[in-house]
C-alpha positions as CSV (number, residue, x, y, z in Angstrom):
1,X,-27.3,148.2,130.8
2,X,-29.7,144.9,131.3
3,X,-31.4,144.1,134.2
4,X,-31.7,140.6,135.7
5,X,-33.6,139.1,138.3
6,X,-31.2,136.7,140.4
7,X,-33.0,134.4,142.5
8,X,-31.1,133.0,145.5
9,X,-32.7,129.4,147.1
10,X,-30.7,129.0,150.2
11,X,-29.5,125.8,150.8
12,X,-30.8,123.7,153.8
13,X,-29.6,124.9,157.1
14,X,-27.8,127.6,155.5
15,X,-30.0,130.7,156.0
16,X,-27.7,132.0,159.2
17,X,-24.4,131.5,157.5
18,X,-25.5,133.5,154.6
19,X,-26.3,136.5,156.5
20,X,-23.0,136.1,158.6
21,X,-21.3,135.9,155.6
22,X,-23.0,139.4,154.1
23,X,-22.6,141.0,157.2
24,X,-18.6,140.3,157.4
25,X,-18.0,140.6,153.6
26,X,-20.8,142.4,152.1
27,X,-22.6,141.1,148.8
28,X,-18.7,140.5,147.0
29,X,-20.1,141.5,143.6
30,X,-17.5,142.2,141.2
31,X,-16.9,145.7,139.4
32,X,-19.6,146.5,136.9
33,X,-22.4,144.0,138.7
34,X,-24.8,146.7,140.4
35,X,-27.2,145.7,143.1
36,X,-30.6,147.5,142.7
37,X,-32.6,146.1,145.2
38,X,-33.9,142.8,146.8
39,X,-36.9,141.2,149.2
40,X,-36.8,137.6,151.4
41,X,-39.7,135.3,150.7
42,X,-41.8,134.8,153.9
43,X,-40.4,131.8,154.5
44,X,-37.1,133.4,154.5
45,X,-35.7,130.5,152.3
46,X,-35.4,132.7,148.8
47,X,-34.2,135.8,148.1
48,X,-35.1,137.9,145.1
49,X,-32.5,140.4,143.8
50,X,-32.5,143.1,141.2
51,X,-29.1,143.4,139.8
52,X,-28.1,145.5,136.5
53,X,-24.9,145.1,134.6
54,X,-23.5,145.1,130.8
55,X,-21.6,142.1,131.1
56,X,-23.5,138.6,132.1
57,X,-19.9,137.0,132.6
58,X,-19.8,138.7,135.9
59,X,-22.6,136.8,137.1
60,X,-20.1,133.8,136.6
61,X,-17.7,135.4,138.5
62,X,-20.1,136.7,141.6
63,X,-21.8,133.1,142.1
64,X,-19.2,130.9,143.0
65,X,-18.4,133.2,145.9
66,X,-22.0,132.0,147.3
67,X,-22.5,128.7,145.2
68,X,-21.5,127.0,148.9
69,X,-24.6,128.3,150.5
70,X,-27.2,129.6,147.8
71,X,-28.5,128.3,144.5
72,X,-28.6,130.5,142.1
73,X,-31.1,130.9,138.8
74,X,-30.5,134.6,137.0
75,X,-33.0,135.8,134.4
76,X,-33.1,138.8,132.0
77,X,-35.8,141.2,132.1
78,X,-36.8,142.8,129.0
79,X,-37.5,146.2,129.6
């Protein structure tokens, strides 16, 4: 299983909307995309998440669920 760093940059004015959706619907991950850990920058406008999957295409399924509120960068981590 490969590990990825997902950098989420909240779109301006969307911080509260991100957390409201998360509280109501969770991470909305497709089966096979696994959350490992996350942390938020001090400024509160950026979230870093570690995720694992054997199928990178699952990000193409997950990202559109949030792309109205968040911009994403997905980086494979070599281990």
